[in-house]
LUMTIDO-971549 format. One record per atom (N, C-alpha, C, O): x, y, z. Coordinates in steps of 0.2 Angstrom, whole numbers, plus 5000, padded with zeros to 4 digits. Layout:
REM LUMTIDO-971549
XYZ;...
This chain:
REM LUMTIDO-971549
426450835030;427150855028;427550865034;427250895039;428150855035;428650875040;428450845047;428550875052;428050785047;427950755053;428450705054;428950695051;428450665060;428850615062;428550545061;428050535064;428950505058;428650435057;429050385060;429650395061;428750335063;429050275066;428750215063;428150205062;429250175061;429050105058;428950055063;429450055067;428450025063;428249975069;428449905067;428249885061;428849875071;428949805070;428449765074;428349775080;428149715071;427649675073;427749605073;427949575067;427649565078;427649495078;427049465082;426949475088;426749425078;426149385081;425649445083;425249435089;425549495080;425049545081;425249595087;424849635089;425849585090;426149625095;426649675093;427149655089;426549735094;427049785093;427749775097;427649775103;428249775094;428949765098;429049825102;428849875101;429449805108;429649855113;430049915110;429949975112;430449895105;430949945102;430450005099;430650055098;429949975095;429450025092;429150065097;428950125096;428850035102;428550075108;429050125111;428850185113;429650115112;430150155114;430250215109;430350275111;430250205103;430350255098;429750295097;429750355096;429150265099;428550315099;428550355105;428350415104;428850335110;428850375116;429350435115;429150495116;429950425112;430350475110;430150515104;430150575104;429750485099;429450525094;428950575096;428950625093;428550555101;428050605104;428450665107;428150715106;428950655110;429350705113;429550755108;429550815109;429850725103;430150765097;429650805094;429750855092;429050765093;428450795089;428250855093;428050905090;428150855100;427950905104;428450965103;428251025103;429150955103;429551005102;429551045095;429551105095;429351005090;429351025083;428651055082;428551075076;428151035086;427451055085;427251025079;426951065074;427350965078;427050925072;426750865075;426650855081;426550825070;426150755072;426650695072;427150695069;426450655076;426850585077;426450535073;425850525074;426750505068;426350455064;426750385064;427350385065;426350335063;426650265063;426450225057;425850235055;426850185055;426750135050;426750065052;427250045055;426250025050;426249955052;426049915046;425549935042;426449875044;426349835038;426449755040;426849735044;425849725038;425849655040;425149625039;424849645034;424949575043;424249545042;423849545048;424149535054;423249555048;422749555053;422949605059;423149585064;422949675057;423249725061;422749765064;422849825066;422149735065;421549775068;421749795075;421449845078;422149765079;422249775086;422849825087;423049835093;423249845082;423849885082;423649955085;424049975089;423149985083;422950045085;422850055093;423150105096;422550005096;422450005103;423150005107;423150025112;423649975103;424249965107;424650025106;425050045111;424650065101;425050125099;424750195101;425150235102;424050195100;423850265101;423950295108;424050355109;423950255114;424150275120;424850315121;424950345125;425250295116;425950325116;425950395112;426450425111;425350415110;425250485107;425350485100;425450535097;425150435096;425150425089;424550465086;423950455088;424650515082;424150555079;423850515073;423250515072;424250485069;424050445063;424350385062;424950375063;423950325061;424250265060;424050235053;423550235051;424650225049;424550195043;424550125043;425050095045;424050085040;423950015041;424049985034;423650005029;424549945032;424549905026;424449835028;424949805030;423849815027;423649745029;423549705023;423049705019;424049655023;424049605017;424349545020;424949555022;424049485018;424349425020;425049415018;425549385021;425249445012;425949435009;426449485012;427049475011;426249525017;426749575020;426949545027;427349575030;426649485028;426849445035;427049375033;426649345030;427649355035;428149395039;428549445035;428449445029;428949475038;429349535035;429849505029;430149455030;429749535024;430249525018;430449585016;430149635016;431049595013;431349655011;431049695006;430849755007;430849665000;430649704995;429949744996;429949804995;429449704998;428849744999;428849795004;428549845003;429149785010;429149835015;429549895013;429349955014;430149885009;430449945006;430049985002;430050045002;429749944997;429349984992;428750024995;428650074993;428449995000;427950025004;428150095007;427850145006;428750085011;428950145014;429250205010;429150255011;429550185004;429850225000;429250264997;429350334996;428750234994;428150264991;427850314996;427650364995;427750285002;427350325007;427750385009;427450435010;428350375010;428750435012;428850485007;428850545008;428850465000;428850514995;428150554995;428150614993;427650524997;426950554997;426950605003;426750665002;427150575009;426950615015;427550665017;427450705021;428150645014;428750695015;428850705023;428850765025;428950655027;429150665034;429850705035;430250695031;429850735040;430550765042;430950725045;431650725045;430750675049;431050625053;430750555052;430150545052;431150505051;430950435051;431350395055;431950395055;431050355060;431450315065;431250245064;430650225063;431750195065;431650125065;432050095071;432550125073;431950035073;432350005078;432949975074;432949955069;433549975078;434149945076;434149875077;434649845080;433649835074;433649765074;433849735068;434049775063;433749675067;433949635061;433449665055;433649675050;432849685057;432349705052;432549785050;432649795044;432649825056;432849895054;433449905051;433549945047;433949855052;434649865049;434549845042;435049855038;434049805040;433949785033;433549835029;433749855024;433049855033;432549905029;432849975029;432750005024;433050005034;433250075035;433750095029;433650145026;434350055028;434750075023;434450075016;434650115011;434050025014;433750025008;433250085007;433250115001;432850105012;432450155011;432750225010;432650265006;433250235014;433650295014;434050305007;434150355005;434350245005;434650244998;434150264993;434350304988;433550234993;433050254988;432850324988;432750354983;432850354994;432650424995;433250474995;433150534995;433850444994;434450494995;434450535001;434650595001;434250505007;434150545013;434750535018;434850575022;435150475017;435650465023;435250435029;434650435030;435750405033;435450365038;436050355044;436550345042;435850365050;436350355056;436050295059;435550295062;436550245060;436350185063;436550175070;437050215072;436150135074;436350125081;436350185085;436850195089;435950235085;435950295089;435750275096;435350225097;436050315101;435850305108;435550365111;435250355116;435450415107;435150475109;434850515103;435250515098;434350545104;434050585098;433850655102;433450655107;434050715099;433850775101;433750825095;433950805090;433450885097;433350935092;433750995093;433851015099;434151015088;434551075089;434751105082;434351095077;435251155083;435351195077;436051175075;436451145078;436251195068;436951185066;437151245061;436751265057;437751265062;437951325058;438551295053;439051265056;438351305047;438851285042;439251345040;439051395036;439851355043;440251415043;440451425036;440551485033;440651375032;440951375025;440351405021;440551445016;439751385021;439251405017;438851465020;438451495016;439051485026;438751545029;437951535030;437551575030;437751465032;437051455034;436951425041;437451395044;436451445043;436251415050;435551375049;435051395046;435651315051;435051265051;434751255058;435151235062;434151265058;433751255064;433351195064;433151175059;433151175070;432651115071;432951055067;432551015064;433551035068;433850975065;433850925070;433850935076;433850865068;433850805072;434550785074;434950775069;434750795080;435450775082;435450695083;435050675087;435750665079;435850585079;436450565082;436950575080;436450545089;436950535093;437150465094;436650425095;437750445093;437950375093;438650365095;439050415093;438850315098;439650305100;439950285093;439650265088;440550305093;440950295087;441750275089;441950285094;442050255084;442750235085;442850185091;443150195095;442350135090;442350075096;442150105102;442250075107;441750155102;441450185108;441950235112;441750255118;442450255109;442950295112;442750365112;442950405116;442250385107;442050455107;441250445106;441050395104;440950505107;440150505105;440150555099;440250615100;439850535094;439750575088;439050605088;438550565089;438950665086;438350695085;438250705077;438650745074;437850675074;437750685067;437150715065;436550705068;437150765060;436650805057;436550795050;437050775046;435950805047;435750795040;435450865038;434850865039;435850915036;435550985035;435050985030;434551025030;435150955024;434850965018;434350915016;433750925013;434450845017;434050795014;433550775019;433650775025;432950755016;432350725021;432150665018;432150655012;431850615022;431850625029;432550615033;432950585030;432650645039;433150625043;433050565046;432550555050;433450515044;433350445046;433850415051;434450435051;433550375056;434050345061;433750285063;433150275064;434150235065;433950175069;434250175076;434750205077;433850155080;433950165088;433950095091;433450055090;434450075095;434450015098;433950005104;433750055107;433749945104;433149925109;433449935116;434049915118;433049965120;433249975127;433550045129;433650055135;433850085124;434150145126;433750205128;433950255130;433050195126;432550245127;431950215131;431850155131;431650255135;431150235139;430550225135;430350255130;430150175138;429450165135;428950185140;428850165145;428550235138;428150275142;427450295139;427450325134;426850275141;426250285139;426150365140;426250385145;425850395134;425750465135;425050475138;425050515143;424550445136;423850455138;423450395136;423350375130;423250355141;422850295139;422250305135;422050265131;421950365135;421350385131;421550425125;421050445121;422150425123;422350465117;422150435111;422150365110;421850475107;421450445101;421750475095;421750535094;422050435090;422250455084;421850435078;421350395080;421950445072;421550415067;421950365063;422650365063;421650325060;421950265056;421750275049;421250295046;422350265045;422250275037;422450205035;423050185035;422050175031;422150105028;422450115021;422150145017;423050085020;423350095013;423150035009;423149975011;423050055003;422850004997;423549974995;423950014991;423749924997;424449894996;424649894989;425149904987;424149874984;424249874977;424549934974;424849934969;424349994978;424650064975;425350074977;425650114974;425550034982;426250054985;426749994983;427350004983;426449934982;426949874981;426749844975;426149824974;427249834971;427049794965;427049714966;427349694971;426749684961;426749614962;427349574962;427549524966;427849604958;428549574958;428949584964;429449554965;428749634968;429049634975;428949584980;429249574984;428449544978;428249484982;428549414979;428349364981;429149424976;429449374973;429749314978;429749254976;429949344984;430149294989;429549274993;429249324996;429549214994;428949184999;429349155005;429749105003;429149165011;429349125017;428949065017;428349065019;429249005016;428848945017;428848925024;428348895026;429348925028;429348905035;429848945039;430348965037;429648955045;430048995050;430148955056;429748915059;430748955059;430948925065;431248985069;431749015068;430948995075;431149045079;431249015086;430748985089;431749035089;431949005096;432049065100;432549105099;431649075105;431749135110;432249125115;432349065117;432649175116;433149175121;432949155128;432449175130;433349115131;433149095138;433349145143;433149145149;433749195141;434049245145;433649305144;433549335138;433349335149;432949395149;433249445153;432949475158;433749475150;434149535154;433649595153;433649635158;433349605148;433049675146;432449685151;432349745153;432149635154;431549645158;431749625165;431249615169;432349605167;432549595174;432649655178;432949705176;432349655184;432449715189;433149705192;433349765195;433449655193;434049645196;434549605191;434349555189;435149635190;435649605186;436249605189;436549655192;436549545190;437249535192;437749525186;437649475183;438149565185;438649565179;439349545181;439549575186;439649505177;440349485179;440749515173;440549505167;441349535175;441849555170;442449515170;442449455172;442949535166;443549495165;443849485172;444249435173;443749525177;444049515184;443749455187;444049445193;443249425185;442949365188;443549315188;443549265192;443949315183;444549265183;444449205179;444849175176;443749175179;443649105176;442949095176;442549125179;442749045171;442049025171;441848995177;441249005179;442248965181;442048935187;441848985192;441348975196;442249045193;442049095197;441349125195;441049155199;441149125189;440549145186;439949115190;439449145190;440049055192;439549015196;439349055202;438749045204;439749095205;439649135211;439049185209;438649195213;439049205203;438549255201;437949225200;437349255202;437849165198;437249125197;436949115204;436349115205;437349095209;437149085216;436849145219;436349145222;437149205217;436949275220;436249285216;435849315220;436249275210;435649295206;435049255209;434449275209;435149185210;434649145213;434349175219;433749165220;434749195224;434549215230;434149285230;433749305234;434449325225;434149395224;433549395219;433149445219;433449345215;432949335210;433049385204;432649415201;433749375202;433949415197;434249375191;434149315191;434549415186;434849375180;435549395180;435849445183;435949355177;436649365176;436849385169;436649365164;437249445169;437549475163;438249465163;438549445168;438549495158;439349485157;439549545153;439149575148;440149565154;440449615150;440749585143;440749525143;440949625138;441249595132;441849555134;441949505131;442249585138;442949545140;442749485143;443149435141;442249475147;442149415150;441849365145;442049305145;441449385140;441149345135;441749325130;441749265128;442149365128;442749345124;443249295127;443549255124;443249305134;443649255137;443349185138;443649135141;442749185136;442349115137;442049105144;441849055145;441949155148;441649155155;440949145154;440649115159;440649175149;439949175148;439749175141;440149195137;439149155139;438849155132;438749225130;438549275134;438749235123;438649305120;437949335122;437849395123;437449295123;436749325124;436749355131;436249395132;437249345135;437249385142;437649445141;437649485146;437849465136;438349525135;437949585135;437449595132;438149635140;437849695141;438349755139;438949745140;438149795135;438549855132;438449875125;437849855123;438849915123;438749945116;438649885111;438249895106;438949835111;438949775106;438449725109;438449665106;438149735115;437749685118;437049715119;436749745114;436749695125;436049715127;436149785131;436549795135;435649825130;435649885134;435049875139;434549855138;435249885146;434749875151;434749935156;435149975156;434149935159;434049985164;433649955170;433149975172;433949905174;433649875180;433649925186;433949975186;433249905191;433249935197;433849935201;434049975204;434249875200;434849855204;435349825199;435149775196;435949855199;436449825194;437049815198;437349865201;437249755199;437849735203;438449715198;438349665195;438949755198;439549745193;440049715197;440349745202;440249655195;440749615199;441349605194;441349565189;441949635196;442549625192;442449655185;442849635181;442049705185;441949745179;442349805179;442249855183;442849815174;443249875174;442849945173;442949995176;442349935168;441949995166;442150035160;442150095161;442350005155;442550035149;441850075146;441350045148;441950125142;441450165140;440950125136;440350135136;441150065133;440750025129;440249985133;439649975131;440449965139;440049935144;439549985147;438949965148;439850035149;439450085153;438850115149;438350125151;438950115142;438450135138;437750095138;437250115136;437850035140;437349985140;437049975147;436549935147;437250015152;436950005159;436950065163;436750055169;437150125161;437150175165;436550205167;436550255172;435950185164;435350205166;435050165172;434450175174;435350125174;435150085180;434950125186;435350175187;434450105190;434250145195;434750155201;434950205204;435050095202;435550085207;436150045205;436049985203;436750065206;437350025203;437850015209;438050055213;437949955210;438449925215;439049895212;438949855208;439649925213;440249895210;440649855215;440849885221;440849795213;441249755217;441949745213;441949715208;442449775216;443049775212;443649785217;443649815222;444249745215;444849745219;445249815218;445649835221;445049845212;445349905210;444949965212;444449975209;445150005217;444750065220;444750115214;444250165215;445150115209;445150165204;444850145198;444950175192;444450085198;444150065192;443650115189;443250145193;443650125182;443150175180;442450165181;442050215182;442250105183;441550085184;441350115191;440750135192;441850125195;441650155202;441450235201;441150255206;441650265196;441450335195;440650345194;440450395196;440350295192;439650295191;439250255196;438650255196;439550215200;439250175205;438950215211;439250265213;438350195213;438150225219;438450195226;438550235230;438650135225;439050105231;439650065228;439550035223;440250075231;440850035229;441049995235;441150015240;441149925233;441449875238;442149855235;442149825230;442649875239;443349865237;443549795240;443549785246;443649745235;443849685238;443749635232;443549645226;444049575233;443949525228;443249495227;442949485232;443049475221;442449445221;442349375225;441849355227;442949335225;442849275229;442749285236;442449245239;442949345239;442849355246;442149395247;441849375252;441949435243;441349475244;440749445242;440249445246;440649405236;440049385234;439849325239;439249325241;440249275241;439949225246;439649265252;439149235255;439949315255;439749355261;439049385259;438549385263;438949415253;438349445251;437749385251;437249395253;437949325248;437449275248;437249255255;436649245257;437749245259;437649225266;437249265270;436749245273;437349335270;436949385274;436349395271;435849415274;436249395264;435549405261;435149345263;434549355265;435349285263;434949225265;434749235273;434249215275;435249255277;435149265284;434649315286;434249305290;434549365282;434149425283;433549425279;433149475280;433449385275;432849385271;432349335274;432549285277;431749355273;431149315276;431049255271;430549215273;
């Protein structure tokens, strides 16, 4: 009871990065709360899942191994989690803010009357004082997320209902192994006790999956263009710079909306969250929605004709000038000085 649970997303026997990020954060929260970190895996042929997640500090791994549970469908996974959570009574339950998490999380929280905060960017432990009721609640999960279009940051608490549930976007938290030798225990669930036969009414006959050709999340160098690039033609400069630096090209929402780049390159609150070693922002004004998706970058260089652009306040280096003038020079001198 009162432990922290993480639902694992699994594809082809591999645990998703967002789940490993949540295990890293869950282990930190469990240490603060002096409780156990537990994980739930539902799918088929899950024998290798333990080796993937135990190094992240998982104390207990619940395995629901059944051919009918893979690929993911709504009803059986919902039934499984609802019944398991009623039995184990976790204090916190975390999922990725993915297509699966956004489908599964609300259904589980609704069945448990627990509430859910979606698309969190940070999770912390703290206290809350209800002055009207004259109560003080300790050891609550602070569920932190942007609100009102990213113009404010809201901290949401759930004082009375359990579990405290949240979905978290991929990339906003670090993925870090706790101990390669960490050993937890595995509990195999008898699926028939948790899921009724009628929950398997939907059968996936065929799946077509096309992986994105853009790999922003794992790129160490990202060159991002904003609305200040002026045109899709000027965006070609970014691809030239990315080629010589060995990086990837990103875009702000304003640039995507203007048609300068495709949506899969969008970085920010409504796009991808990244944390590269080098982030070069070209013609990016730096609205809070964009900053939320890249502020954890190790080094930030801003190229902007406006010396007072908001992006400059978080940049390590600022180059004041037009992108048409600065980027060709960067390409020229990088080629000249690189071996």
